[in-house]
N, C-alpha and C positions, 0 to 999 in steps of 0.2 A: 582693525578687526575687533569686533566686540567679543567679549568672553563667550557669550552664548552662540556666536557665529563660528567659533573654532571647531574643527572636526572633533567628534566625540572622543576619539582616542587621545588626541592632544589635550583636550579640555580635562579629561579624566586624569591624565598623567600630571598635569599642572595642579589640579585640585588635590591629588594625592600628595604631591610635594609640599604644597602649602599646608595641608592638614598635618603632615609629618613634622613640619617646622613648628607649627603652633603647638602640637603635642609636646615637642621637645622643649619649647619655651615654658610651658606649664610645668613640665618635669623639673626644669632648672629653677623656676620660681619656687617650687615646693621643696627645694633643697636636695633633690635627688639627681643622679646621673653625673656623667663626666662633662667637662667643658665641651662646647661645640667646636668641631673641627672647622677650619677655614674652608670657605667655598663649598658647602655641602650640596649645592644644586646649581644648575644653570637656568636662569629664568628666561623664558621666551616672552619678551616684551610685546611681541606682535599679538599675543593672545590677550593682552590687557588684563593680566592677572597679577596681583601684587601680594606678597606675604603681608601679614599684619604688621603694624608698627612695632609691636612687642617682639615679633620674630626678628625683624630687621635690627632692632636695638640690641637684642641678645647676640646676634651674629656680629654686629659691629663691636660689641664689648669684648668678644673673643678674638678680635683682630681681623675679621673678615671685612672686606670693603667691596661694594658693588661698583665703585669707580665713578658713578654719576648719581647725583641726587635726582629726585623726581622732576624737578623743574628743568634740569639739563636734559633729561631723557625726553620730556615733552617738547622742549625747544628743538632737539635733534629730530624728533618725529615730524614736527611741523616743517622743518627744512627739507627733510626727505620727501614728504608729501608734496611740497612746493616743486622740487626738482622733477618728480614724476609728472606733475601737472604740466610743467614747462615742456617736458619731452612729449607728452601726449598731445598738447595743443599744437606744437610745431610740426609733429609728424615726420619731419626729416631726420636724417642721421645727424646726431649732434656729438660734438667733442666737448671737453671741459671748457674750452675757450668760448663756445657758443652759448653756454649758460650765463645769464646775467648775474653772476655771483656777487659783483660789487653792489648790487641792489639789496642784498641781504643786510638786515640790521643785526649784525653779529660781530662781537668784538674779536673773534678769532681770525687768524689769517685765512685768506681764501683757499690756499692749498690745504690747510688743516681741515676746513669744513668739507672740502672735496674728498680728501682721503679718509676722513674718519666718519663722515655722515652720508654724503651723496653717493659716492661710488659704491660703498657697501650696500646701500639701499637699492641702487640700480641692479647690482649683481644678484642680490637676494630675490628681487622681483623676477629677474630673468630665470633664475634657477627654480623658484617656487611655482610661478604661474606661467612663465613663457611670454608674458606681456611685453617684455623688453628684449630686444635682440642685441647681443653684444658682439662687437667686431673681434677679429682674431687677437688683436693686441690689447683688448680691453680698454681701448682709447675712444672708441666710437660706439654710440648707443642709438637705438631706434625703437620707437614705440610700435608694437605690432598687435597689442591687445585691443580690447574693446574700448 
């Protein structure tokens, strides 16, 4: 999703958070204010909005960690998009074993990629758009979207 494609209320909310962070960084650089509290916001990476490098640097200096660098987040987004494409192309109900996970060029274990990237992406699409149908046990997935 491109930043400009985000719903206006989501985009405005994200822009407000980024603006607040950047203002806070400017305040800290000017020598004012208290230290930044850890994890002051939850970034919606689907909206493709990132705080400035200065804001991230200030947050990291205060001990906050986003957990993944941009390259890792981009890699995870590509893997999630790949999994959705596999599901869409096959059209059938798929389980974890039906995805060609061994074909992924990823140094992580297949179970790790499934649990941390693919399954959350499938569940998020199911919840947000309804394009993915999830079985009762969350073990089976079927593409029902366009």
